[in-house]
Steps between C-alpha positions, in 0.01 A plus 500: 500500500566727798320788327173309535546481879365803685768498774824371348692561820323214677607255228858626484539502880361149533718356224816668624441375856439146373819514294692636799376219724580225251843642421582544868403139570782391269738685734341324799313814611167348592168672568134453418277701271290586807807651667582703190149637451457582871820705498524850362795669337310830508474492881834324540335218697624151429422167665855374452836584348422264211184694417690829515753361250222385270334842507838659416542256210152586375574872520824453304312310228249783465771768491691307234184455294427874516857582393475271199157638413627861515800413285276322249255790484771766467659326202187337366713191445661229714782589738846459352816534701728773367826360366 
């Protein structure tokens, strides 16, 4: 599906930030979507500590996804832990 979207980064960034916010809310780290989207991890400007944590969570999700994708592509098969 993402191949049909011209700028996949927008979709991935939005979904990872939404996941970060919802997951953080479980840990009682509360913010709004407005706060998240008005902050910038690129410029290191955050409205609150909660938003900074959510951006860090989002970044970790994207890094993990890229690691899995690289491992998948290098083996051309699912990742399997070496025994």
